[in-house]
C-alpha positions in Angstrom: 0.0 0.0 0.0 1.5 3.4 -1.0 2.2 5.6 2.0 1.1 9.3 1.8 3.3 12.2 2.6 2.8 16.0 2.7 5.0 17.5 0.0 3.9 21.1 -0.1 1.7 23.7 1.4 0.5 27.3 1.4 -1.3 29.4 4.0 -3.1 32.7 3.6 -3.4 35.4 6.3 -6.4 34.7 8.5 -8.6 37.6 9.6 -11.1 39.9 8.1 -10.2 39.6 4.5 -10.8 42.0 1.6 -11.4 38.9 -0.5 -15.2 39.0 -1.2 -15.8 35.2 -1.2 -14.2 31.8 -0.8 -13.3 31.7 -4.5 -11.0 34.7 -4.0 -9.5 33.1 -0.9 -8.8 29.8 -2.7 -6.9 31.2 -5.7 -3.6 32.3 -4.0 -3.1 29.2 -1.9 -3.7 26.8 -4.8 -1.0 28.5 -6.8 1.4 28.7 -3.9 0.9 25.1 -2.8 1.6 23.8 -6.2 4.8 25.9 -6.5 5.9 24.7 -3.0 5.5 21.1 -4.0 7.1 21.8 -7.4 4.3 20.1 -9.4 2.0 21.3 -12.2 -1.8 21.2 -12.2 -1.6 18.2 -14.7 0.3 16.3 -12.0 -2.7 16.5 -9.6 -4.9 13.5 -9.8 -7.7 14.7 -7.5 -8.9 17.8 -5.6 -10.4 17.7 -2.1 -11.9 20.9 -0.8 -13.0 21.4 2.8 -15.7 24.0 3.6 -18.4 24.1 6.2 -20.6 26.8 4.5 -24.0 25.9 6.0 -25.2 29.4 5.2 -22.0 31.5 5.1 -22.4 31.7 1.3 -25.2 31.1 -1.2 -22.5 29.6 -3.5 -22.3 26.0 -2.6 -20.8 23.1 -4.7 -17.5 24.8 -3.9 -15.1 22.0 -4.9 -15.8 23.1 -8.4 -14.4 26.6 -7.6 -10.9 25.3 -7.8 -11.5 24.7 -11.5 -12.8 28.2 -11.8 -9.8 29.9 -10.3 -7.4 27.8 -12.4 -8.9 26.4 -15.7 -6.2 23.8 -15.8 -8.1 21.9 -13.1 -11.3 22.0 -15.2 -11.3 18.2 -15.7 -9.6 17.1 -12.5 -11.9 15.1 -10.2 -13.0 17.3 -7.3 -15.1 16.7 -4.2 -16.2 18.8 -1.2 -15.9 17.4 2.3 -17.7 18.7 5.5 -17.3 17.5 9.0 -18.1 20.6 11.2 -15.0 22.2 12.7 -12.9 19.2 11.7 -13.7 19.8 8.0 -10.1 20.5 7.1 -8.8 17.3 8.6 -11.6 15.3 7.1 -10.5 16.7 3.7 -6.9 15.8 4.4 -7.7 12.3 5.6 -9.8 11.7 2.4 -6.8 12.7 0.3 -4.6 10.3 2.3 -7.0 7.4 1.6 -6.9 8.2 -2.1 -3.1 7.8 -2.0 -3.2 4.6 0.0 -5.8 3.1 -2.3 -3.4 3.7 -5.2 -6.0 6.0 -6.9 -3.7 9.0 -7.0 -0.1 10.1 -6.9 -0.7 13.7 -5.9 -3.9 15.2 -4.3 -4.4 18.9 -3.7 -6.3 19.6 -0.4 -7.8 23.1 0.2 -9.6 24.3 3.3 -11.5 27.6 3.1 -14.1 29.7 4.9 -15.5 33.2 4.4 -17.2 34.1 7.7 -16.8 37.8 8.5 -19.3 39.0 5.8 -22.0 37.3 7.9 -23.7 39.0 10.9 -22.3 37.8 14.2 -25.8 36.6 15.4 -26.1 34.6 12.2 -22.6 33.1 12.7 -23.6 31.8 16.0 -26.7 30.1 14.6 -24.7 28.6 11.6 -22.2 27.2 14.1 -25.0 25.6 16.1 -25.3 23.2 13.2 -22.2 21.5 14.8 -24.3 20.7 17.8 -27.4 18.6 18.4 -30.1 21.1 17.6 -33.0 19.0 19.0 -31.5 19.5 22.5 -29.0 22.3 22.2 -30.5 24.9 19.8 -31.9 27.0 22.7 -28.5 27.2 24.4 -27.9 30.9 25.5 -24.9 32.2 23.6 -25.3 29.9 20.6 -22.4 27.5 20.0 -20.4 29.3 22.6 -23.1 28.4 25.0 -22.5 24.7 24.4 -18.9 25.2 25.6 -20.0 27.5 28.3 -22.1 24.7 29.7 -19.1 22.3 29.4 -17.0 24.8 31.4 -19.7 25.2 34.0 -20.0 21.4 34.4 -16.3 21.1 34.7 -16.1 23.9 37.3 -18.9 22.3 39.4 -17.0 19.0 39.4 -13.4 20.2 39.8 -13.5 23.8 41.0 -13.3 27.1 39.3 -10.6 27.1 36.7 -11.2 30.6 35.3 -7.6 31.7 36.0 -6.2 28.7 34.2 -8.4 29.4 31.1 -7.1 33.0 31.2 -3.6 31.7 31.2 -4.4 29.5 28.1 -5.8 32.5 26.3 -2.8 34.7 27.3 -0.4 32.0 26.1 -2.0 31.6 22.8 -2.3 35.3 22.2 1.4 35.8 23.1 2.3 33.0 20.7 0.2 34.5 17.9 2.3 37.7 17.9 5.0 35.7 16.2 2.7 34.1 13.6 2.6 36.1 10.3 -0.6 34.3 9.3 -2.5 35.0 12.6 -5.7 37.0 12.7 -4.8 38.8 16.0 -1.2 39.5 16.6 -1.5 41.1 20.0 -0.2 40.1 23.4 -3.4 40.6 25.5 -1.7 39.5 28.8 -3.1 37.5 31.6 -4.6 40.3 33.6 -6.8 41.4 30.6 -7.8 37.8 29.8 -8.6 37.1 33.4 -10.8 40.0 34.3 -14.3 40.4 32.8 -14.7 43.9 31.6 -16.5 46.0 29.0 -13.9 45.0 26.4 -13.8 41.4 27.7 -17.4 40.6 28.7 -18.8 37.2 29.6 -20.1 35.5 26.5 -21.6 32.2 27.9 -21.5 30.8 31.4 -18.0 31.4 32.8 -16.4 32.0 29.4 -15.3 35.5 28.5 -14.7 36.9 25.0 -11.0 36.0 25.4 -11.9 32.4 26.0 -13.5 32.2 22.5 -11.9 31.8 19.1 -12.2 34.5 16.5 -14.6 34.8 13.5 -12.2 34.7 10.6 -11.8 34.4 6.9 -9.0 32.3 5.5 -7.7 29.5 3.3 -4.8 27.0 3.4 -3.7 24.2 1.2 -1.6 21.0 1.3 -0.3 18.8 -1.4 -0.4 15.1 -0.5 1.8 12.7 -2.5 2.7 9.1 -2.7 5.9 8.2 -1.0 6.8 6.3 -4.2 7.4 9.8 -5.6 9.8 10.8 -2.8 12.9 11.1 -4.9 11.3 13.8 -7.0 9.7 15.6 -4.0 11.3 18.7 -2.6 10.3 17.7 1.0 8.2 15.0 2.7 6.4 15.0 6.0 5.0 11.6 6.9 2.2 10.3 9.1 3.7 8.1 11.7 0.2 7.4 12.9 -3.3 8.9 12.6 -6.8 8.2 13.8 -10.3 9.4 13.4 -12.7 8.5 16.3 -16.3 9.7 16.7 -18.4 10.2 19.8 -22.1 10.8 20.4 -23.4 14.1 19.0 -25.8 15.0 21.9 -23.9 16.1 25.1 -26.7 14.5 27.1 -25.4 11.1 26.1 -21.9 11.5 27.5 -19.8 13.1 30.2 -19.4 16.8 29.1 -16.3 17.2 31.4 -14.4 14.5 29.5 -13.5 14.3 25.8 -13.7 10.5 25.5 -13.6 10.4 21.7 -10.5 12.6 21.7 -8.9 10.3 24.3 -9.5 7.3 22.0 -8.2 9.1 18.9 -5.0 10.2 20.7 -4.4 6.6 22.1 -5.0 5.0 18.7 -2.7 7.5 16.8 0.1 7.2 19.3 -0.2 3.4 19.3 0.0 3.3 15.5 3.0 5.6 15.6 4.6 3.4 18.2 5.1 6.5 20.2 4.2 8.1 23.6 3.2 11.7 24.3 6.7 12.2 25.6 8.1 11.7 22.0 6.3 14.8 20.8 8.1 18.1 20.5 4.9 20.1 20.1 1.1 19.9 19.6 -1.3 22.0 17.6 -4.6 21.5 19.2 -8.2 22.7 18.7 -8.7 25.6 21.1 -12.0 26.8 19.8 -12.6 27.8 23.4 -10.0 27.8 26.2 -12.0 25.1 28.1 -11.5 22.8 25.0 -7.7 23.2 25.2 -7.8 22.4 28.9 -9.9 19.3 28.3 -7.5 18.3 25.5 -4.6 18.3 27.9 -6.4 15.6 29.7 -7.5 13.8 26.5 -4.0 13.5 25.2 -2.7 12.2 28.5 -0.7 15.1 29.6 -2.8 15.3 32.8 -5.3 13.1 34.7 -9.1 14.0 34.4 -9.8 17.1 36.4 -6.1 18.0 36.6 -5.7 19.8 33.2 -5.1 23.2 34.8 -1.8 22.0 36.1 -0.4 21.9 32.6 -0.9 25.6 32.0 -0.5 26.8 35.6 3.0 25.1 35.9 4.0 26.2 32.4 4.2 22.8 30.7 2.5 24.0 27.6 4.4 27.2 27.0 6.9 27.4 24.2 9.8 26.5 26.6 7.7 23.9 28.5 7.8 20.2 28.5 5.2 20.0 25.6 4.6 23.3 23.8 0.9 23.5 22.8 -0.2 25.9 20.0 3.0 27.7 19.3 1.1 29.1 16.3 -1.3 30.9 18.7 -3.9 28.3 18.0 -7.5 29.0 16.9 -7.6 31.6 19.7 -5.1 34.0 18.0 -4.5 32.5 14.6 -8.3 32.5 13.9 -10.8 29.8 13.1 -12.1 29.9 9.5 -13.9 26.6 9.9 -13.1 24.7 6.7 -9.5 25.9 6.7 -8.7 25.2 10.3 -7.6 21.5 10.1 -5.5 22.2 7.0 -3.9 25.2 8.7 -3.0 23.1 11.8 -1.2 20.6 9.7 0.6 23.4 7.8 1.7 24.9 11.1 3.1 21.5 12.3 4.9 21.0 8.9 6.6 24.4 9.2 7.9 23.4 12.6 9.2 20.0 11.4 11.0 21.6 8.4 12.5 24.3 10.7 10.7 27.0 8.8 8.4 28.4 11.5 10.2 31.7 11.8 9.5 33.3 15.2 7.3 30.4 16.2 10.0 27.8 15.9 10.4 25.1 18.5 14.1 24.2 18.5 14.9 20.7 17.2 11.2 19.8 16.5 11.2 16.3 15.0 7.7 14.9 15.9 4.5 16.9 16.1 0.9 16.0 17.1 -2.2 17.7 15.6 -5.7 17.4 17.1 -8.7 18.8 15.2 -12.2 18.2 16.3 -15.7 18.7 14.9 -18.4 19.9 17.3 -17.8 19.4 21.0 -15.3 16.5 20.5 -17.7 14.6 18.3 -15.4 14.1 15.3 -11.9 13.7 16.6 -8.8 13.6 14.3 -5.2 13.1 15.5 -2.1 13.1 13.3 1.4 12.2 14.4 3.8 13.8 11.9 7.5 13.3 11.3 9.8 14.8 8.7 11.1 12.2 6.2 12.9 14.5 3.8 
């Protein structure tokens, strides 16, 4: 079975973009990713585009837009993938499976979302599509309310962790300063993140605005190739292990204070990589809300259940800590254009492994973990990446 590798990538600046739509966001990353992988459009056997949409744009059927921005892709098989906030990783894993099946030598993966042209109230309702509407549609605060309820449940069981969440926010905003692709490149500091104020109001339950990821536009792209082509490839980042594990959609059917699906995905990916968490030099994880990052510390095995605050309070997840988490600034500072997020996280990890992460670089990074989830840890994707060339 051919093994897939990442051979090229491109990343646009996340934020409030002048680009009017996803078509305009796609164009530059497609061209740049092909150039980075040193291949031509005719070398690409398939296109996989990840976009949530769900009302962000009246233009759907967006996989075909790649053939609009570059007519040389007019006849290339293209499909669109959606899996809530894990859409980007779902698109990538689809491409990996095409390589493993021998159905392609090179696959272009694009993740994109145009969010900021939509009214904030409508964004909240669109994102509620990633929850179980039959039970959770009336949650105050929209999708943020779902995670506000998770935080509240966690605090009731283990004690108030508001200061720890503020430290996570402050860490990621400080890291984002050094990321040229980040939406918000500003060090907000712990004091600002910790204190509810007019500029940092409570959004849902105990969560403040600084505990919530940004509404962003953006696009990123990856070229996935067969390892059989490695001699001709300019670079190769391989998958030592990967896993996709689902959990129940309704929060009512599981323990909201524990991301069980994420735990299973991490365990499976590390097992397939024949690695432990201690072998990782960094992790890019899905901090859509700060409570998510804290729970993910526990899910990956960095801390026991209920003890996740220790990882941030004792500095384990800082850039110089035992396991740097989100040196890119994460979704919190880098931004969270839904369809692009999973692709972006893999690009950030690849930059680290190739020693090309500029001010974000973790010295000597050889192995990286990526965790991207859809909904409240419903669709859970973990990749363990290593540089091969």
